[in-house]
VOBA-1610 file (N, C-alpha, C; in pm, whole numbers, padded with zeros to 5 digits, always signed):
BEGIN
Met+01355-00723-02600Met+01257-00786-02528Met+01324-00918-02415Ser+01458-00949-02460Ser+01473-01030-02371Ser+01520-00919-02230Asn+01578-00817-02257Asn+01553-00708-02130Asn+01440-00701-02021Thr+01359-00658-02142Thr+01192-00659-02100Thr+01178-00780-01984Ile+01195-00853-02093Ile+01198-01023-01991Ile+01203-01022-01859Lys+01375-01010-01865Lys+01463-01024-01757Lys+01405-00886-01656Tyr+01364-00766-01658Tyr+01302-00719-01605Tyr+01195-00759-01497Ile+01068-00836-01614Ile+00934-00838-01586Ile+01010-00987-01469Lys+01076-01038-01468Lys+01092-01163-01360Lys+01141-01094-01253Glu+01275-00996-01260Glu+01316-00909-01140Glu+01249-00847-01082Leu+01145-00796-01150Leu+01029-00720-01076Leu+00960-00760-00972Thr+00898-00943-01058Thr+00796-01007-01008Thr+00828-01060-00858Ser+00972-01103-00889Ser+01000-01138-00769Ser+01039-01089-00613Ile+00989-00957-00616Ile+01012-00842-00525Ile+00870-00828-00432Ala+00844-00854-00345Ala+00741-00838-00282Ala+00684-00699-00261Ser+00621-00688-00283Ser+00587-00480-00340Ser+00385-00475-00315Pro+00270-00594-00211Pro+00194-00510-00175Pro+00173-00397-00168Thr+00036-00309-00173Thr+00074-00150-00156Thr+00046-00145-00027Gly+00166-00089+00026Gly+00182-00034+00185Gly+00332-00077+00187Tyr+00391-00209+00093Tyr+00476-00248+00170Tyr+00568-00293+00017Thr+00582-00095+00002Thr+00662-00111-00179Thr+00839-00053-00177Lys+00875-00029-00051Lys+01009+00027-00016Lys+01104-00014-00105Asp+01132-00155-00026Asp+01204-00229-00152Asp+01196-00263-00300Ile+01075-00296-00341Ile+01084-00230-00453Ile+01108-00109-00548Ile+01082-00028-00473Ile+01118+00151-00486Ile+01261+00162-00499Asn+01310+00082-00460Asn+01449+00089-00397Asn+01540+00041-00456Tyr+01478-00077-00535Tyr+01578-00110-00605Tyr+01550-00080-00785Val+01404+00000-00811Val+01435+00063-00930Val+01504+00163-00913Asp+01492+00286-00772Asp+01574+00364-00784Asp+01749+00329-00797Gln+01757+00253-00749Gln+01943+00213-00812Gln+01942+00220-00926Leu+01854+00088-00977Leu+01907+00082-01106Leu+01914+00198-01225Val+01817+00301-01182Val+01788+00419-01301Val+01911+00471-01295Lys+01973+00509-01079Lys+02092+00545-01092Lys+02185+00523-01116Asp+02188+00391-01152Asp+02335+00315-01198Asp+02352+00360-01360Trp+02255+00402-01432Trp+02246+00407-01556Trp+02310+00576-01548Gly+02259+00648-01476Gly+02316+00780-01502Gly+02191+00858-01489Tyr+02080+00804-01419Tyr+01990+00940-01399Tyr+01954+00993-01302Glu+01853+01123-01273Glu+01886+01175-01130Glu+01715+01155-01101Ser+01678+01095-00963Ser+01560+01034-00920Ser+01539+01062-00860Lys+01380+01106-00847Lys+01341+01140-00718Lys+01203+01067-00627Ile+01245+00977-00519Ile+01103+00932-00433Ile+01019+01027-00380Thr+00929+01044-00382Thr+00815+01138-00325Thr+00774+01125-00207Asn+00699+01192-00127Asn+00685+01154+00009Asn+00587+01078+00023Lys+00522+00996-00100Lys+00420+00907-00071Lys+00477+00803-00128Gly+00610+00844-00147Gly+00670+00672-00191Gly+00699+00631-00316Gly+00633+00724-00438Gly+00655+00682-00560Gly+00841+00718-00604Leu+00820+00675-00736Leu+00988+00755-00819Leu+00937+00797-00914Met+00981+00893-00935Met+00962+00983-01055Met+01104+00987-01139Val+01122+00980-01237Val+01263+00962-01308Val+01253+01086-01452Thr+01323+01165-01440Thr+01306+01237-01576Thr+01400+01264-01643Val+01346+01308-01785Val+01428+01278-01903Val+01446+01399-01979Lys+01515+01484-01981Lys+01537+01623-02041Lys+01496+01590-02203Gly+01376+01696-02277Gly+01407+01679-02400Gly+01412+01809-02438Lys+01424+01836-02600Lys+01420+01941-02639Lys+01317+02047-02688Asp+01179+01997-02662Asp+01097+02056-02556Asp+01062+02041-02419Asp+01119+02217-02337Asp+01106+02181-02179Asp+00980+02297-02151Glu+00872+02305-02220Glu+00804+02433-02202Glu+00709+02328-02200Lys+00658+02214-02291Lys+00569+02077-02258Lys+00644+01993-02203His+00540+01919-02104His+00580+01795-02034His+00486+01673-02045Arg+00574+01553-02058Arg+00478+01466-02086Arg+00475+01360-01917Val+00401+01300-01917Val+00466+01182-01800Val+00400+01052-01872Leu+00462+00940-01800Leu+00443+00804-01819Leu+00429+00719-01662Thr+00304+00691-01676Thr+00323+00601-01543Thr+00321+00435-01558Ala+00363+00402-01426Ala+00348+00241-01447Ala+00359+00195-01307His+00227+00120-01203His+00278+00087-01077His+00344-00021-01062Leu+00419-00024-00953Leu+00512-00134-00877Leu+00440-00194-00769Asp+00301-00119-00720Asp+00222-00232-00597Asp+00154-00346-00657Thr+00107-00390-00573Thr+00039-00480-00636Thr-00056-00563-00495Leu-00148-00664-00582Leu-00247-00722-00480Leu-00181-00782-00370Gly-00241-00800-00238Gly-00180-00843-00109Gly-00240-00845-00054Ala-00193-00885+00112Ala-00283-00909+00222Ala-00267-00873+00358Ile-00310-00828+00444Ile-00207-00812+00586Ile-00295-00898+00679Val-00224-00936+00808Val-00257-01009+00928Val-00371-00909+00963Arg-00512-00961+00960Arg-00632-00917+01051Arg-00639-00919+01173Ser-00611-01074+01198Ser-00553-01173+01360Ser-00531-01227+01340Ile-00494-01307+01479Ile-00435-01430+01496Ile-00515-01525+01587Lys-00569-01580+01504Lys-00641-01723+01531Lys-00609-01830+01648Ala-00677-01899+01706Ala-00640-01927+01876Ala-00585-02035+01836Asp-00543-02155+01687Asp-00540-02253+01647Asp-00373-02231+01608Gly-00346-02081+01568Gly-00222-01992+01534Gly-00242-01994+01423Arg-00287-01980+01370Arg-00348-01951+01226Arg-00367-01811+01192Leu-00348-01737+01104Leu-00370-01656+01057Leu-00524-01545+00936Lys-00590-01536+01051Lys-00682-01406+00978Lys-00632-01310+00888Ile-00698-01292+00740Ile-00647-01198+00648Ile-00714-01079+00593Asp-00692-01020+00576Asp-00780-00892+00508Asp-00702-00793+00352Leu-00782-00832+00265Leu-00719-00755+00134Leu-00650-00663+00105Ile-00547-00676+00051Ile-00525-00539+00002Ile-00530-00525-00152Gly-00642-00479-00180Gly-00682-00439-00322Gly-00801-00550-00396Gly-00859-00518-00512Gly-00954-00581-00518Gly-00965-00676-00576Phe-01007-00780-00521Phe-00978-00937-00553Phe-01037-01036-00491Ala-01097-01138-00561Ala-01135-01256-00502Ala-01082-01342-00394Tyr-01124-01349-00278Tyr-01063-01448-00228Tyr-01045-01616-00275Ser-01136-01628-00362Ser-01096-01734-00410Ser-01021-01735-00490Ser-01001-01653-00580Ser-00851-01663-00681Ser-00723-01669-00580Ile-00700-01652-00421Ile-00585-01699-00367Ile-00572-01805-00275Glu-00708-01887-00276Glu-00752-02031-00244Glu-00601-02157-00312Gly-00497-02146-00191Gly-00420-02250-00253Gly-00268-02177-00284Glu-00267-02032-00250Glu-00120-01978-00275Glu-00045-02021-00210Asn+00110-02029-00194Asn+00180-02028-00110Asn+00221-01868-00077Cys+00260-01819-00010Cys+00238-01669+00078Cys+00361-01642+00128Met+00384-01538+00159Met+00534-01515+00270Met+00456-01386+00351Val+00475-01420+00456Val+00444-01338+00602Val+00554-01234+00622His+00583-01124+00654His+00686-01044+00640His+00638-00989+00758Val+00705-01039+00852Val+00717-00978+01028Val+00791-00849+01031Asn+00709-00759+01060Asn+00783-00643+01108Asn+00883-00621+01226Lys+00782-00738+01343Lys+00887-00624+01429Lys+01026-00689+01473Asn+01078-00838+01365Asn+01212-00873+01330Asn+01261-00844+01231Gln+01192-00841+01135Gln+01182-00860+00992Gln+01227-00959+00932Ala+01157-01098+01023Ala+01132-01218+00947Ala+01067-01230+00858Lys+01094-01317+00739Lys+00986-01377+00643Lys+00950-01507+00677Ile+00811-01550+00697Ile+00814-01694+00725Ile+00657-01735+00616Ser+00714-01817+00557Ser+00613-01853+00503Ser+00482-01966+00523Gly+00375-01951+00430Gly+00263-01984+00466Gly+00157-02027+00293Thr+00075-02087+00351Thr-00032-02141+00243Thr-00145-02078+00222Ile-00218-02008+00164Ile-00360-01979+00197Ile-00479-02078+00171Leu-00523-02084+00259Leu-00601-02207+00218Leu-00769-02221+00306Met-00891-02257+00251Met-00975-02271+00350Met-00984-02321+00506His-01063-02284+00598His-01022-02367+00705His-01080-02494+00681Gln-01181-02503+00608Gln-01264-02634+00541Gln-01181-02736+00443Ser-01075-02717+00473Ser-01047-02774+00374Ser-00976-02920+00383Thr-00996-03021+00514Thr-01043-03144+00432Thr-01124-03183+00399Val-01100-03277+00274Val-01268-03339+00252Val-01307-03475+00361His-01212-03529+00402His-01224-03605+00465His-01311-03596+00653Val-01299-03471+00626Val-01293-03420+00780Val-01456-03335+00768Tyr-01467-03227+00658Tyr-01609-03129+00680Tyr-01691-03155+00540Asp-01796-03207+00545Asp-01891-03204+00403Asp-01949-03138+00318Asn-01872-02970+00384Asn-01894-02851+00320Asn-01767-02776+00232Val-01701-02876+00213Val-01564-02822+00142Val-01592-02741-00009Asn-01664-02778-00043Asn-01719-02730-00207Asn-01820-02615-00176Ser-01911-02650-00075Ser-02044-02515-00048Ser-01951-02423+00044Ala-01900-02434+00105Ala-01842-02342+00240Ala-01817-02213+00084Glu-01849-02093+00164Glu-01781-01968+00091Glu-01635-01926+00130Arg-01581-01876-00018Arg-01482-01829+00029Arg-01474-01692+00042Asn-01422-01636+00172Asn-01469-01468+00284Asn-01371-01488+00369Gln-01372-01367+00471Gln-01268-01329+00531Gln-01253-01449+00667Ala-01360-01470+00697Ala-01437-01589+00801Ala-01384-01708+00770Asn-01382-01794+00642Asn-01309-01879+00587Asn-01188-01900+00592Ile-01110-01826+00499Ile-01009-01850+00468Ile-00889-01763+00549Glu-00776-01880+00556Glu-00675-01827+00663Glu-00522-01884+00596Val-00407-01808+00661Val-00302-01864+00640Val-00258-01994+00725Arg-00231-02113+00657Arg-00175-02227+00724Arg+00036-02178+00763Leu+00052-02113+00836Leu+00186-02110+00870Leu+00298-02158+00810Asp+00418-02224+00813Asp+00515-02337+00797Asp+00597-02327+00897Val+00564-02328+00997Val+00631-02327+01116Val+00564-02399+01267Glu+00583-02459+01354Glu+00519-02532+01432Glu+00448-02428+01549Ser+00284-02385+01494Ser+00272-02337+01608Ser+00122-02428+01597Lys+00047-02377+01753Lys-00056-02480+01780Lys-00158-02390+01881Ser-00126-02255+01864Ser-00200-02184+01949Ser-00151-02039+01898Ala-00267-01906+01915Ala-00167-01799+01899Ala-00119-01739+01966Glu-00098-01752+02081Glu+00060-01728+02180Glu+00189-01836+02113Asp+00173-01937+02021Asp+00277-01956+01984Asp+00341-01883+01860Thr+00222-01815+01773Thr+00239-01721+01666Thr+00259-01624+01734Lys+00267-01579+01839Lys+00284-01428+01837Lys+00411-01414+01909Lys+00469-01605+01945Lys+00625-01552+01972Lys+00706-01497+01862Leu+00639-01552+01742Leu+00727-01567+01626Leu+00759-01431+01549Gly+00687-01333+01663Gly+00665-01193+01638Gly+00614-01113+01540Ile+00511-01220+01472Ile+00363-01132+01382Ile+00235-01090+01484Glu+00260-01016+01420Glu+00114-00879+01459Glu+00052-00834+01358Val-00091-00845+01425Val-00162-00740+01342Val-00118-00621+01260Gly-00154-00636+01089Gly-00074-00511+01049Gly+00061-00606+00969Asp+00056-00711+00968Asp+00210-00722+00925Asp+00134-00787+00750Phe+00256-00781+00644Phe+00234-00781+00508Phe+00257-00921+00465Ile+00170-00984+00382Ile+00123-01089+00355Ile+00158-01078+00204Ser+00274-01149+00119Ser+00251-01159-00008Ser+00256-01309-00111Phe+00223-01269-00195Phe+00157-01398-00305Phe+00313-01452-00375Asp+00339-01572-00394Asp+00425-01614-00448Asp+00360-01601-00598Pro+00488-01498-00689Pro+00448-01476-00816Pro+00422-01595-00901Arg+00506-01715-00905Arg+00525-01845-00957Arg+00547-01798-01092Thr+00637-01682-01163Thr+00674-01637-01306Thr+00694-01773-01362Ile+00666-01808-01494Ile+00698-01899-01567Ile+00721-01795-01705Val+00791-01881-01806Val+00780-01755-01968Val+00801-01873-02021Thr+00681-01945-02117Thr+00695-02066-02147Thr+00746-02069-02293Asp+00806-02197-02362Asp+00807-02170-02512Asp+00745-02147-02608Thr+00660-02116-02580Thr+00506-02045-02678Thr+00504-01923-02635Gly+00601-01845-02568Gly+00619-01731-02584Gly+00502-01664-02439Phe+00459-01731-02396Phe+00364-01706-02309Phe+00437-01668-02175Ile+00423-01541-02076Ile+00435-01523-01953Ile+00312-01529-01837Lys+00356-01631-01764Lys+00227-01629-01652Lys+00327-01624-01529Ser+00217-01498-01445Ser+00264-01511-01281Ser+00187-01404-01254Arg+00207-01429-01116Arg+00097-01306-01071Arg+00162-01131-01054His+00108-01058-01030His+00081-00907-01040His+00205-00873-01152Leu+00127-00930-01291Leu+00180-00896-01436Leu+00119-00764-01453Asp+00019-00721-01377Asp-00029-00577-01300Asp+00041-00533-01242Asp+00070-00441-01273Asp+00154-00430-01348Asp+00304-00372-01379Lys+00392-00469-01332Lys+00493-00492-01378Lys+00528-00522-01518Val+00438-00581-01540Val+00533-00599-01767Val+00536-00465-01791Ser+00465-00343-01764Ser+00492-00207-01797Ser+00566-00179-01734Ala+00576-00159-01627Ala+00708-00100-01519Ala+00826-00158-01613Ala+00856-00304-01616Ala+00937-00358-01702Ala+00972-00256-01860Ile+00858-00285-01933Ile+00898-00178-02027Ile+00977-00035-02052Leu+00890+00003-01920Leu+00901+00152-01944Leu+01107+00123-01864Leu+01118+00061-01825Leu+01302+00025-01764Leu+01350-00015-01860Asn+01282-00050-01980Asn+01386-00086-02100Asn+01366+00032-02175Gln+01317+00119-02202Gln+01287+00227-02312Gln+01385+00305-02198Leu+01415+00351-02043Leu+01498+00424-01951Leu+01612+00372-02007Lys+01659+00239-02020Lys+01775+00189-02048Lys+01844+00223-02197Thr+01723+00217-02286Thr+01767+00212-02448Thr+01804+00344-02449Ile+01735+00467-02423Ile+01758+00619-02406Ile+01856+00599-02407Lys+01920+00589-02205Lys+02049+00633-02199Lys+02203+00560-02256Glu+02170+00416-02317Glu+02292+00388-02378Glu+02272+00416-02525Glu+02187+00427-02566Glu+02176+00481-02773Glu+02179+00668-02741Asn+02184+00721-02591Asn+02217+00892-02594Asn+02089+00943-02716Leu+01984+00865-02683Leu+01885+00949-02736Leu+01807+01044-02676Glu+01741+01156-02755Glu+01700+01274-02703Glu+01535+01247-02745Leu+01477+01279-02630Leu+01297+01293-02661Leu+01285+01432-02748Pro+01152+01459-02819Pro+01117+01570-02843Pro+01090+01672-02712Tyr+01031+01608-02577Tyr+00968+01664-02517Tyr+01038+01618-02389Thr+01055+01684-02249Thr+01058+01667-02104Thr+00971+01549-02089Ser+01028+01455-02022Ser+00910+01332-01975Ser+00944+01272-01877His+00838+01256-01800His+00882+01200-01684His+00818+01050-01673Phe+00918+00943-01590Phe+00906+00896-01606Phe+00830+00801-01438Tyr+00727+00788-01464Tyr+00676+00779-01277Tyr+00585+00619-01234Phe+00676+00581-01169Phe+00678+00485-01114Phe+00613+00470-00973Ser+00462+00422-00967Ser+00358+00480-00889Ser+00358+00304-00792Asn+00317+00373-00636Asn+00341+00237-00555Asn+00175+00282-00479Asn+00074+00323-00542Asn-00066+00332-00453Asn-00162+00263-00533Glu-00145+00259-00638Glu-00209+00254-00738Glu-00332+00109-00738Glu-00296+00027-00687Glu-00420-00048-00678Glu-00502-00036-00509Ile-00454+00048-00487Ile-00635+00123-00391Ile-00642+00275-00403Gly-00636+00270-00553Gly-00684+00427-00597Gly-00598+00556-00589Tyr-00526+00577-00543Tyr-00442+00713-00578Tyr-00312+00720-00578Gly-00222+00652-00670Gly-00115+00622-00707Gly-00096+00727-00739Ala-00031+00756-00884Ala-00017+00881-00947Ala-00062+01021-01004Asn-00112+01093-00869Asn-00241+01151-00852Asn-00199+01277-00767Ser-00033+01240-00799Ser+00020+01400-00725Ser+00166+01413-00762Ser+00241+01508-00744Ser+00378+01527-00745Ser+00387+01513-00921Ile+00290+01616-01005Ile+00309+01639-01115Ile+00368+01753-01127Pro+00474+01750-01214Pro+00512+01876-01263Pro+00435+01941-01343Lys+00462+02087-01342Lys+00366+02182-01313Lys+00316+02178-01519Lys+00440+02203-01596Lys+00447+02180-01739Lys+00384+02047-01787Thr+00332+01967-01758Thr+00276+01849-01767Thr+00153+01883-01884Val+00141+01825-02043Val+00007+01865-02076Val-00029+01723-02131Glu+00058+01605-02138Glu-00009+01451-02157Glu+00058+01380-02057Tyr-00064+01334-02015Tyr-00041+01204-01906Tyr-00104+01065-01956Ile+00044+00940-01956Ile-00047+00804-02021Ile+00023+00711-01871Ala-00058+00652-01889Ala-00118+00572-01778Ala-00061+00403-01856Val+00086+00352-01851Val+00094+00196-01904Val+00040+00151-01799Asp-00053+00048-01831Asp-00108-00074-01725Asp-00230-00145-01825Met-00203-00240-01767Met-00264-00372-01821Met-00419-00331-01914Gly-00416-00459-02017Gly-00524-00444-02064Gly-00624-00557-02045Ala-00783-00492-01983Ala-00857-00627-01911Ala-00910-00710-02028Met-00906-00835-01969Met-01011-00938-02090Met-01096-01019-02052Gly-01181-01039-02106Gly-01331-01149-02090Gly-01387-01113-02144Asp-01554-01160-02143Asp-01658-01159-02226Asp-01704-00995-02247Asp-01676-00992-02390Asp-01734-00857-02489Asp-01632-00769-02436Gln-01512-00834-02435Gln-01402-00767-02427Gln-01301-00779-02591Thr-01266-00668-02615Thr-01174-00705-02753Thr-01033-00790-02729Thr-00958-00712-02637Thr-00810-00691-02585Thr-00781-00882-02582Asp-00709-00887-02672Asp-00608-01013-02593Asp-00484-01012-02568Glu-00391-01127-02558Glu-00286-01148-02513Glu-00180-01095-02627Tyr-00194-01053-02730Tyr-00135-01097-02857Tyr-00122-00893-02899Ser-00140-00837-02839Ser-00171-00693-02890Ser-00183-00600-02762Val-00124-00478-02798Val-00155-00360-02702Val-00305-00277-02705Ser-00367-00307-02575Ser-00471-00237-02597Ser-00486-00136-02551Ile-00572-00042-02600Ile-00575+00086-02587Ile-00779+00136-02505Cys-00753+00177-02391Cys-00841+00230-02359Cys-00948+00335-02396Val-01034+00294-02442Val-01130+00397-02484Val-01205+00509-02344Lys-01260+00414-02244Lys-01322+00439-02122Lys-01335+00330-02023Asp-01310+00363-01904Asp-01312+00265-01819Asp-01441+00327-01679Ser-01432+00250-01586Ser-01523+00316-01435Ser-01519+00490-01416Ser-01426+00551-01492Ser-01424+00666-01438Ser-01457+00736-01524Gly-01463+00690-01686Gly-01538+00784-01807Gly-01422+00768-01906Pro-01452+00857-02042Pro-01444+00865-02140Pro-01229+00877-02119Tyr-01089+00888-02197Tyr-01006+00927-02174Tyr-01031+00970-02306Asn-00884+01076-02307Asn-00910+01231-02415Asn-00974+01150-02515Phe-01010+01209-02598Phe-01028+01186-02728Phe-00973+01195-02854Asp-00865+01313-02794Asp-00756+01340-02899Asp-00630+01264-02850Leu-00609+01280-02768Leu-00453+01189-02743Leu-00527+01010-02754Lys-00622+00972-02759Lys-00670+00830-02785Lys-00626+00804-02935Asn-00681+00922-03001Asn-00636+00948-03141Asn-00475+00933-03194His-00429+01028-03120His-00288+01056-03189His-00259+00877-03142Leu-00283+00785-03043Leu-00186+00673-03025Leu-00257+00549-03101Val-00387+00583-03142Val-00439+00498-03243Val-00333+00506-03406Ser-00339+00667-03414Ser-00288+00662-03578Ser-00169+00616-03502Leu-00045+00634-03430Leu+00095+00578-03436Leu+00066+00436-03435Cys-00011+00355-03381Cys+00006+00195-03388Cys-00026+00174-03584Glu-00136+00214-03645Glu-00138+00267-03774Glu-00054+00255-03872Glu+00020+00405-03834Glu+00105+00431-03883Glu+00283+00350-03903Lys+00283+00270-03790Lys+00416+00174-03748Lys+00334+00060-03756Lys+00237+00005-03788Lys+00174-00132-03796Lys+00237-00183-03681Ile+00142-00129-03592Ile+00163-00188-03429Ile-00003-00264-03412Asp+00018-00390-03385Asp-00078-00414-03368Asp-00171-00390-03262Tyr-00337-00331-03265Tyr-00394-00283-03166Tyr-00524-00298-03130Arg-00546-00284-03024Arg-00737-00295-02982Arg-00763-00219-02923Leu-00915-00176-02924Leu-00961-00022-02872Leu-01099-00114-02749Asp-01082-00074-02643Asp-01148-00127-02594Asp-01177-00068-02397Ile-01290-00074-02368Ile-01368-00056-02225Ile-01331-00154-02114Tyr-01278-00072-02023Tyr-01250-00161-01893Tyr-01393-00095-01803Pro-01483-00200-01790Pro-01577-00138-01696Pro-01605-00144-01544Arg-01474-00209-01485Arg-01456-00249-01376Arg-01274-00177-01353Tyr-01278-00072-01337Tyr-01146+00019-01389Tyr-01103+00104-01333Gly-00974+00144-01291Gly-00945+00298-01282Gly-00779+00249-01295Ser-00686+00375-01294Ser-00584+00410-01346Ser-00494+00510-01270Asp-00379+00546-01289Asp-00301+00620-01240Asp-00355+00728-01291Ala-00342+00675-01432Ala-00446+00853-01508Ala-00584+00908-01489Ser-00685+00799-01456Ser-00794+00819-01369Ser-00778+00912-01282Ala-00719+00817-01192Ala-00698+00929-01059Ala-00629+01068-01062Ala-00520+01109-01152Ala-00485+01222-01148Ala-00593+01309-01224Met-00667+01270-01281Met-00799+01335-01316Met-00894+01417-01215Met-00871+01337-01125Met-01012+01345-01059Met-00921+01386-00949Ala-00802+01420-00914Ala-00700+01512-00810Ala-00708+01648-00892Gly-00799+01665-01008Gly-00780+01809-01024Gly-00682+01844-01185Leu-00617+01758-01220Leu-00466+01780-01295Leu-00586+01867-01451Asp-00477+01944-01473Asp-00552+02013-01630Asp-00414+01938-01726Ile-00476+01826-01768Ile-00396+01741-01863Ile-00501+01642-01987Lys-00385+01642-02090Lys-00488+01493-02155Lys-00449+01348-02099His-00527+01259-02069His-00497+01150-02027His-00542+01045-02099Ala-00439+00920-02093Ala-00515+00794-02167Ala-00393+00700-02147Leu-00465+00612-02178Leu-00466+00483-02091Leu-00398+00354-02209Phe-00302+00249-02206Phe-00311+00150-02266Phe-00228+00044-02235Gly-00197-00071-02256Gly-00108-00196-02164Gly-00119-00309-02296Ala-00054-00420-02233Ala-00050-00541-02267Ala-00169-00623-02223Gly-00242-00691-02292Gly-00323-00788-02240Gly-00303-00869-02150Ile-00371-00881-02058Ile-00331-00955-01958Ile-00495-01067-01892Glu-00459-01162-01955Glu-00542-01255-01876Glu-00583-01299-01758Ser-00718-01244-01675Ser-00720-01376-01539Ser-00651-01228-01448Ser-00698-01129-01499Ser-00657-01029-01414Ser-00678-01008-01275His-00600-00977-01177His-00622-01006-01049His-00624-01154-00965Ser-00559-01271-01103Ser-00536-01382-01039Ser-00381-01457-01090Tyr-00406-01553-01119Tyr-00270-01620-01200Tyr-00294-01519-01307Glu-00225-01455-01355Glu-00229-01363-01486Glu-00156-01427-01624Arg-00157-01397-01714Arg-00146-01441-01804Arg-00112-01358-01941Thr+00011-01321-02011Thr-00003-01305-02124Thr+00123-01308-02244His+00139-01261-02334His+00227-01344-02479His+00323-01188-02484Lys+00434-01282-02526Lys+00533-01176-02556Lys+00513-01098-02683Lys+00418-01163-02775Lys+00369-01039-02885Lys+00283-00943-02795Ser+00183-00965-02699Ser+00161-00838-02672Ser+00254-00756-02576Val+00336-00773-02528Val+00470-00737-02463Val+00523-00607-02572Glu+00535-00695-02663Glu+00639-00626-02793Glu+00533-00512-02847Ala+00423-00522-02854Ala+00303-00426-02931Ala+00353-00338-02807Thr+00323-00335-02699Thr+00269-00216-02596Thr+00440-00098-02613Glu+00534-00210-02590Glu+00670-00136-02605Glu+00666-00094-02734Ala+00644-00085-02830Ala+00651+00001-02939Ala+00548+00089-02955Leu+00482+00090-02894Leu+00374+00214-02887Leu+00408+00282-02770Val+00467+00283-02652Val+00533+00328-02584Val+00687+00396-02628Asn+00746+00308-02705Asn+00879+00421-02772Asn+00792+00512-02902Ala+00729+00449-02970Ala+00649+00569-03055Ala+00617+00659-03035Tyr+00547+00671-02886Tyr+00482+00787-02873Tyr+00568+00897-02775Leu+00721+00807-02728Leu+00801+00905-02686Leu+00847+01024-02833Phe+00888+01021-02916Phe+00937+01012-02974Phe+00819+01098-03122Ser+00737+01077-03058Ser+00600+01102-03158Ser+00565+01348-03102Glu+00494+01392-03220Glu+00500+01524-03127Glu+00368+01478-03049Met+00310+01589-03018Met+00202+01595-02873Met+00086+01573-03017Ala-00010+01537-02895Ala-00135+01504-02977Ala-00226+01649-03013
//
């Protein structure tokens, strides 16, 4: 568990909004190579790590995505501040007051800032509370002396520069993990720890298995290509959604029965449930009504596979997220049980 927490901290510290994932992909690529794995970066920029198993005729794929929510420079305002466009599905209100970093493409500089409402000063504006949190009103206040659009342009900032959010990763004494981008860096950390354990303990999997770290999930088409032809089962390890009418919590593994794309494979879902009951892993079955995964994207791309989705329960998804070590442990236990089980 300590290794997984370490990887969560390391991964959340690397900025990776969708479209700007090269740094984190290269980091994970080097990590697995250091452990002795052969890996391949796909044309789309994802990372595939293959572990040969006893049976090389039927393959498994497990995915976790390394891309996160973020923003991009939409325009430079007359006063030097930045208008932004969102990357991924989240509300403007969820980033108000957040520290951020502008990744300047022209000169590779990193310029810090804060995301604020234009009408942020209660001593000046009478609509601080009522003004809509939207693209017109939310802006980036840069931590540099800039009083005009020309001043900001001199810094090298242009339309299209990526903006990442301060993750503020905290592990509490009570076992909670608070951070932005736990979706889906918790799952990526779990898969990394599995890979490390397999190599260190010289374990042999029953089937050749591919660990696919995708980089476009937040915009809907992550790990939907470069899937080996022998793949029979496909597991997306991704966050469990919490909220009203949900069974998912922060202390168990959440197995998704259905999301916005439709039901997941009945037999594979039942196989996961059986593994939880056999191994005494605390789990919840749930429906995620406003959700899609790498697995559902693969199905829509036309893959002939059995697909399933499970992961740690994440509170306040696509905002300042939180989970508990118990949920991470349960998810890791199910990943491990699945990898060493027979096909569904």
